[in-house]
C-alpha positions, 0 to 999 in steps of 0.5 A, a space after each residue: 827312714 825312706 819310704 817305699 816310694 822314695 826307695 824306688 826313686 833312688 833305685 831309679 836314679 842309680 840305674 838299677 830299675 826303670 819305670 813306675 814303682 810296681 805294685 807287687 814284688 820287686 825283683 832285683 835278683 842277680 843284680 849288681 848292686 855293689 858299692 851303692 848307698 841304700 842307707 834307710 832304704 825300705 826294701 821289705 820283701 824284695 827279692 834280691 837272691 844272687 844279687 851283688 851287694 858287696 861293699 854297699 852301705 845299707 845302715 838302718 835298712 829295712 829288709 823284713 821278708 826279703 830274699 837274699 838267698 845266695 846274695 853276696 854281702 861281702 864287707 857291706 856296711 848294715 849297721 842297725 838293719 833289720 832282717 826279720 824273717 828274711 831268707 839269707 841262706 847261703 849268702 856270703 856276709 864275710 867281713 860285713 858290719 851287722 852290729 846292732 842289727 835285728 834278725 829275729 826268726 831269719 834264715 841264715 843257714 850255711 851263710 858265710 859270716 866269717 870276720 863279721 861284726 854282729 856285735 849287739 845284734 838281735 838273733 832271736 830264734 835265727 836258724 844259723 845251722 852250718 853257718 860259718 862265723 869263724 873269727 866273727 864278733 858277737 859281743 853281747 849279741 842275743 842268740 836266744 833260741 837260735 839253731 846254731 847246730 853244726 855251726 863254725 864258731 871258732 875263734 869267735 868273740 862270744 863274750 857276754 853273749 845271750 844263748 839262753 836255750 839255743 841249740 849248739 849240737 856239733 857246733 865248733 867253739 874252738 878257741 872261742 871267747 865265751 867270757 860271761 856268756 849266758 848258756 843257760 839250758 843250751 844243748 851243747 851235744 857233740 860241741 867242740 869247746 877246745 881251748 874255749 874261754 868260759 870264764 864266768 859263763 852260766 852253763 846252768 842245765 846245759 847238756 854236754 853229752 859227747 862234748 870235747 872240753 880239751 883245754 877249756 877254761 871254766 874259771 868262776 863258771 856256773 856248772 850247777 845243774 848241767 846234764 850229761 857231764 862226765 868226769 872223763 870229759 871234765 878231766 880234759 879241761 884246763 882249769 875249773 877254779 872256783 867253778 860252781 859245781 854239782 856235789 858229785 862231780 866236785 867230789 870226783 874232782 877233788 879225789 882224782 883231779 884236784 889240780 883243776 880246782 887250783 888257781 893257775 899262774 898266769 
């Protein structure tokens, strides 16, 4: 990784800054930083609000506490970059490669992450409220304790993702792939799970109050201990074959909707 001084020298060579390295905060707000190589750069605490970083490479860059509010990071390559406690609200990261990145406690509210690659990323306690992640890849990402309220996660690959105690109130999970996802104790109040694939997902103690489950697949899912889940909601699902259910819900399904417990033909 580049030192702070080496990062400044690189910015000078790219004609993005001039003079000696300042002792305080670096201000790169609004600058055009597109299509440049900042791999492993130390940009901790740098103000890049409104900057254009589209198409740039920041592989392994260190952006802890950086201000990227409203920045453009479209199709940027940021594999393994560190954004802990960074402000990335309202930024455009569509199509960006953020795989294996670290975003602990970062602010990504209302950010555009559509079609972004976040596979294996650490997003623990990250604020992603009202963000757009449609079509994004979050395979094996860790979102424990994250705020995903009113977030668009439709058509997103969330297979084997860890959502432990995350907030998904009002989230749109239409056609999302949640195969083997860990949704332990998550808040799904008012969430849309239409045609979502929850095969083998763990939903222990999840709160389903007001959730829409039309066409959802719960094959082999763990639904024991779930809260606020009614037979009126469950009857709209596509299948609950081999799902682990509480005794009351299982009895209601056996009596009124036994077809949901039968294996479906492919």
